[in-house]
C-alpha positions in Angstrom: -34.8 17.7 -66.6 -33.5 16.9 -63.2 -29.9 17.7 -62.3 -27.9 14.4 -62.5 -26.7 13.5 -58.9 -23.7 11.8 -59.8 -22.3 14.7 -61.6 -22.4 17.0 -58.6 -21.1 14.5 -55.8 -18.4 16.3 -54.1 -16.4 13.0 -53.4 -16.9 11.8 -56.9 -15.8 15.3 -58.6 -12.7 15.6 -56.2 -11.5 12.1 -57.6 -11.4 13.6 -61.2 -8.3 15.3 -60.4 -7.9 18.4 -62.7 -10.0 21.4 -61.7 -10.7 22.2 -65.3 -12.6 19.0 -65.5 -14.1 19.3 -62.5 -15.5 22.7 -63.1 -16.6 21.7 -66.6 -18.5 18.6 -65.5 -20.2 20.5 -62.5 -21.4 23.4 -64.5 -22.7 21.2 -67.4 -24.6 19.1 -65.0 -25.9 22.0 -63.4 -26.9 23.9 -66.4 -28.8 20.6 -67.5 -31.3 21.3 -64.8 -32.0 24.7 -66.2 -34.6 25.4 -68.9 -32.6 28.1 -70.2 -29.9 30.7 -68.9 -31.3 34.3 -68.3 -28.0 36.0 -68.3 -26.6 35.6 -71.8 -25.7 39.0 -73.7 -24.9 42.2 -72.1 -26.1 45.9 -72.2 -24.2 48.8 -71.0 -24.9 52.4 -70.0 -22.9 55.5 -70.4 -20.6 56.3 -67.2 -18.2 59.2 -67.9 -15.6 60.5 -70.4 -11.9 60.2 -70.0 -9.0 61.6 -72.2 -7.6 59.4 -74.8 -4.3 58.0 -74.5 -2.2 56.3 -77.3 -3.4 52.5 -77.6 -6.9 53.2 -77.0 -9.7 52.1 -79.3 -10.4 54.8 -81.7 -13.9 53.5 -82.1 -14.7 54.6 -78.5 -13.8 58.3 -79.4 -16.6 60.5 -78.9 -16.7 62.5 -81.9 -19.3 65.0 -80.7 -17.1 65.9 -77.7 -14.0 66.3 -80.1 -16.1 68.8 -82.4 -16.9 70.9 -79.4 -13.4 70.8 -77.6 -10.9 69.9 -80.3 -9.7 67.3 -78.0 -10.2 63.4 -78.1 -12.2 61.9 -75.4 -13.4 58.3 -75.0 -16.8 57.2 -73.8 -16.6 54.9 -70.8 -19.5 52.3 -70.0 -20.7 50.5 -67.0 -21.9 46.9 -67.2 -25.5 46.7 -66.4 -26.2 42.9 -67.0 -22.6 41.6 -66.8 -20.5 41.9 -63.7 -16.8 41.6 -62.3 -16.9 38.5 -59.7 -13.9 38.0 -57.4 -13.5 34.7 -55.8 -11.8 35.3 -52.3 -10.5 31.8 -51.2 -9.5 30.9 -47.8 -6.3 28.8 -48.0 -5.4 28.8 -44.2 -4.5 25.5 -42.4 -7.9 24.9 -41.0 -9.2 24.4 -44.4 -6.9 21.2 -44.6 -9.5 19.2 -42.3 -11.5 16.6 -43.6 -13.1 13.7 -41.8 -14.0 11.8 -44.8 -11.1 12.3 -47.0 -12.4 15.0 -48.8 -10.9 18.3 -47.1 -12.6 21.5 -46.8 -10.0 23.1 -48.9 -10.4 20.7 -51.8 -14.1 21.3 -51.6 -13.6 25.1 -51.6 -11.2 24.6 -54.6 -13.9 22.7 -56.5 -16.5 25.2 -55.7 -14.3 28.2 -56.8 -13.5 26.5 -59.9 -17.1 25.8 -60.7 -18.2 29.3 -59.9 -15.2 30.7 -62.0 -16.3 28.4 -65.1 -19.9 29.3 -64.7 -19.2 33.1 -64.5 -17.2 33.1 -67.9 -20.1 30.9 -69.4 -22.3 33.6 -68.3 -20.2 36.4 -69.9 -18.9 37.7 -66.4 -15.6 38.6 -65.6 -13.9 36.6 -62.9 -11.0 37.4 -60.5 -9.3 35.7 -57.7 -7.9 36.3 -54.2 -6.1 33.6 -52.3 -5.4 34.1 -48.6 -4.3 33.0 -45.3 -3.5 35.7 -42.5 -2.6 37.8 -45.5 -3.3 38.1 -49.2 -1.1 35.6 -51.1 -2.4 36.1 -54.7 -4.5 38.6 -56.3 -5.6 38.2 -60.1 -7.9 40.9 -61.3 -11.2 39.9 -63.2 -11.2 39.2 -66.8 -13.8 37.2 -68.9 -11.7 35.4 -71.4 -11.3 31.7 -71.5 -7.7 32.1 -71.5 -7.8 34.1 -68.2 -10.1 31.5 -66.7 -7.5 29.0 -67.5 -5.0 31.2 -65.4 -7.4 31.4 -62.5 -8.0 27.7 -62.4 -4.1 27.1 -62.5 -3.8 29.4 -59.4 -6.4 27.6 -57.6 -4.9 24.3 -58.3 -1.4 25.4 -57.2 -2.8 27.0 -53.8 -2.3 24.9 -50.7 -3.7 25.4 -47.1 -1.2 26.7 -44.7 -0.8 29.4 -42.3 -3.0 31.1 -39.6 -6.3 32.9 -40.4 -6.9 36.6 -40.4 -10.1 36.7 -42.3 -11.2 40.2 -41.1 -8.1 42.1 -42.0 -7.8 40.2 -45.4 -11.4 41.1 -46.4 -10.6 44.8 -45.5 -7.4 44.5 -47.8 -9.3 42.8 -50.4 -12.0 45.6 -50.5 -9.3 48.0 -51.5 -8.5 45.9 -54.6 -12.1 45.5 -55.9 -14.1 47.9 -58.2 -17.1 49.5 -56.7 -20.4 47.5 -57.4 -18.3 44.2 -58.0 -19.3 40.8 -56.6 -17.3 39.4 -54.0 -17.6 35.6 -53.2 -16.1 34.7 -50.0 -15.3 30.9 -49.7 -14.1 30.1 -46.3 -14.6 28.0 -43.1 -14.8 31.4 -41.2 -12.7 30.3 -38.3 -12.0 33.6 -36.8 -13.8 35.9 -34.5 -17.2 36.8 -35.6 -16.7 40.4 -35.0 -13.6 40.7 -37.0 -15.2 38.7 -39.9 -18.2 41.1 -39.8 -15.9 44.2 -39.8 -14.1 42.8 -43.0 -17.5 42.3 -44.8 -18.6 45.6 -43.7 -15.7 47.1 -45.7 -16.7 45.2 -48.8 -20.1 46.5 -48.5 -18.7 50.0 -47.9 -17.1 49.6 -51.4 -20.7 49.2 -52.6 -19.7 45.4 -53.5 -22.5 42.6 -53.6 -21.1 40.0 -51.3 -21.7 36.2 -51.1 -20.5 34.2 -48.2 -20.0 30.5 -48.8 -19.3 29.1 -45.6 -17.6 25.7 -46.2 -17.8 23.2 -43.0 -17.0 19.5 -42.5 -19.9 17.5 -41.2 -17.8 16.6 -38.1 -17.6 20.2 -37.2 -21.4 20.5 -37.1 -22.2 17.2 -35.5 -19.2 16.6 -33.3 -19.5 12.7 -33.5 -16.8 11.8 -31.1 -17.8 9.8 -28.1 -14.4 8.9 -26.2 -11.2 10.4 -25.3 -9.9 12.3 -28.3 -6.8 14.2 -29.1 -7.9 17.5 -30.6 -5.1 19.5 -32.4 -5.3 23.1 -33.7 -4.2 23.0 -37.3 -3.1 26.5 -37.2 -1.0 26.0 -34.0 0.3 22.6 -34.3 1.9 22.6 -30.8 -1.5 23.0 -29.3 -3.0 19.8 -28.5 -5.7 18.6 -25.9 -6.7 15.1 -24.9 -10.4 15.5 -23.9 -13.4 13.4 -23.1 -15.6 14.3 -26.0 -18.7 13.4 -24.3 -18.1 16.1 -21.5 -17.4 18.8 -23.8 -19.8 18.1 -26.6 -22.7 20.1 -25.5 -20.5 23.1 -24.8 -18.9 23.0 -28.2 -22.3 22.7 -29.8 -23.6 25.8 -27.9 -20.4 27.7 -28.9 -20.7 26.7 -32.6 -24.3 27.9 -32.7 -23.4 31.2 -31.1 -20.7 31.5 -33.7 -23.0 30.8 -36.7 -25.8 33.0 -35.2 -23.4 36.1 -34.9 -22.1 35.5 -38.6 -25.8 35.1 -39.9 -27.1 38.1 -38.2 -24.1 40.2 -39.3 -24.7 39.2 -42.9 -28.3 39.9 -42.7 -27.9 43.2 -41.2 -25.7 44.3 -44.4 -27.9 42.3 -47.1 -25.2 39.8 -47.6 -26.1 36.4 -48.9 -24.9 33.6 -46.7 -25.0 30.0 -47.4 -23.5 27.1 -45.2 -22.1 24.3 -47.3 -21.2 20.9 -45.8 -18.5 19.3 -47.8 -20.9 16.4 -48.6 -23.3 18.9 -50.2 -23.5 18.8 -54.0 -22.0 21.7 -55.8 -25.5 22.8 -57.3 -26.2 24.6 -54.1 -23.2 26.9 -54.5 -24.1 27.5 -58.2 -27.6 28.2 -57.5 -26.6 30.7 -54.9 -24.2 32.4 -57.0 -27.0 32.7 -59.7 -29.2 34.1 -57.1 -27.0 36.8 -56.2 -26.3 37.3 -59.9 -30.0 37.8 -60.4 -30.4 40.2 -57.9 -27.4 42.2 -59.0 -28.8 42.6 -62.6 -32.3 43.8 -61.5 
């Protein structure tokens, strides 16, 4: 059954308002296009023992270890098929740009909400990091519906503002995540490529699977300006330049291609999934990319 385009149109979904409804609509529309979900259920493998502390589940006590040591130990297990995903959402001022009314940040909010909803639907745990030049908010991953409601609330309350320091933020976020987690970076990646790659390398050093969703406005890719135009740096409001767009268009496009090439090369060298998403792109591409990374994770 084909995916209904009207359920996934970014402009239409953004007008719904509440992110909970956006996420539910996007995910239900997307899942209608799947014959079945391959990720339901879970299996675990034994990882290690740890000492019992008051409040732990008695059912997890290893009675064989108790018989040998006369001490209570709990078995800890490690997920094989279900994972902990953390959404790393860029809330810097540059995300507030939108040439057609839908800003990059609103699009990123909808993508993050949809991925969070899908993660819990697939029995995965989901967490959240919101940042600009520094970490603003960190919510550790959980898999309950109530926790998802809190995540969606945090996303909804976030607003773009502040400068970008993506490289440093990714390095700080890496220290918050458990090893072998999935980190989903949702950002316009407007920072020095070298700094971004170093931050992503830190996540990989923690043995995290990494998915980069690069959110861009069509005007940033196409540079449709043809006359004298006033350009303003959203992260430095006092920096404004009035330029002849026709004279700088080629140089801009070459610089953009260089920027994208460096990021793609850096991601490729570290086996990081990278996906460029225009704000006019239906959300199913982001959801499909998540499921692709999820599939590779559980194999």
